[in-house]
N, C-alpha and C positions, 0 to 999 in steps of 0.2 A: 465444583469443577466446571459444570456446564455454564455457569455465569461467566467464569473466566474465559472460556472459549468464545462466548458471544462477545465479551468485552474486547478481545483481541481483534475479532473480525470488525466490530464497529469502529475501533480505534484506527485500524488500517484504512478503512473506507473514509473515515472522517479526515484523516491526514491527507489523503489524495484529493478530497473535495476542497480542503483548505487551499491547495495550490490553485484551484480554479476560482473559488469564490472570494477568497480574502487576499490572495497574493497575486493580483493581476500582473504585477511586474515580474513575477516568477513563473517559470514553466517547469514541467516535469517530463518524465519519459514514459509514463503510463504503466506503472507496476504497483502491485499491492504487496507489501512486505510484512513479515511477522518475525518474532523472536522465537527461536528454538534453542533453549539453553543460552549459550554465548553467541550462537550463530544468528545471522540475519539471512532469512530465506525468502526468496521470491515466491509468494503464494499464488499470484495470478499476474499474467501479462494482459493488460486491458486491450481489447480490440480497437483498432484505429489509432493507437498511440505510437509514438516514436519507437518504443521497444518492440512492439509487435511488427511494425513495418521493417525494422532492421533484421528481424529473424535471427538475432545473435544470442538472445537469452530466452529461457523458457521457465515455466513453473518448476519449483523445487531446486533451481540453481541457488547456490549460496554465495552471497556477496562477502568477499574477504576484505577488500579495500576499495576506496573511492579516491579519485584524483580529478583535478580540473586545471585548466590553464597550464602554466608551467610548473605547477606544484607537484611534489612527489605524492605517491599513494599514502592514504591515511587508513590504518587498520580499523575496522569497525567492530571487532570482537569486544563484547561487553558494553558497547554504546547503547543508549536508549534509542528506541525506534524514532522518536522525534529528532534526535541528533542526526540519525542516518538520513531521514527525509530532508532535513536542512542541507545536508551535504549533496544530495541528489538534485535538489531544486537549484535553479539558477536562471539567468536571463534567457528568454526565448532565442533560439538560434545558436546558443553556446554549446560546447561539447563537454560531456561528463564521461570519465573513463571508469568503468567498473572492473575490478579484478574479481572474477567469479570462478567457482568450482561447479562442475556439472553434477547435479543430483546429490544424494545424501552421503556418498562414499568419501571418506577422509583421504583416500589415496588418489583421488582425481587430480589431474594436473591443472593448476590454476592458469587462467588465460585472461587477457585484458581485452575488453570490448569498448569501443567508443560509440556513444549515441548522442545525437544532436537533440537538445531539449526542444520541445514544441507543444502544440496544443494536443489535448487528449480528447478525442471525439466522444468517447464513452461518457466522460464527465460532462461535456457540453450538453449532450443529450439528456443526461440525468438532471442537470441543473435547470433545463428548460421545461421539464415535465411539470404537469399540474401539481401544485402543492397539496398535501394531504392535511386536512384540518382535524384536530382532535379536541374534544371538549371534555371538561371535567365531568366525571360521572358516566361518561359514555365509554363503550369498548374502544380499546386502542386499535389503530389501523394495523392491518396485517403486515408484518415484516418477515421476509423470507431470506434465507442465505445459507452459507456453508460455514461451518466452524473451522478452526485451524487444522483439524484432522480430516477435512473434506466431507464431513457428515452434514447432510442437509438438515436444517431446522426451520421452524416457524415460531413466531412469537406466540401464536395461539396454543402451541404445545405446552406453554407455561401458564395457561389460564388458572387463576386461583393462587398463583405463587407470586412472591415479590420478585421483580426483575429490575435490576439496576442497569440503565443504559448510560454508560459513561462516555460522554462526548467531550473531547478536549483537542486543543491544537497548540502548536508551539511555533508562532510566527512573529 
């Protein structure tokens, strides 16, 4: 179970990095999302991004549907994270509309928020950081983070155990 939690965190981070590193023609809104059952939940609103600047969404909001341009909303229940990320991404300066429910309560009233896609400062800072080099036979560099339940972890906590870091993207 611990590996699955770490995998979710790594996948969410990797997908956000893919917007910056590999999809120069695409922009995002600066959120980290995870799956909780059939729901897509905003795990984190990245500082300096369009979502944070808008102050319209926050961590633990659930994304119900996504729309853009003149298209109607598309329900995201049951969709893979990669599909949802593709729906959120788009040309810089374009608008994406998220139908969200505040927090975990199912009885929350859905509302639509419009956010203009743009640069995500937190990712630009991370991408320009000094790369960490790892060598075969040497200890892995320290990786710290928060799992999908908000519990802090460090890679060193798993010393002596097999850890699978599953990086992937869908672009």
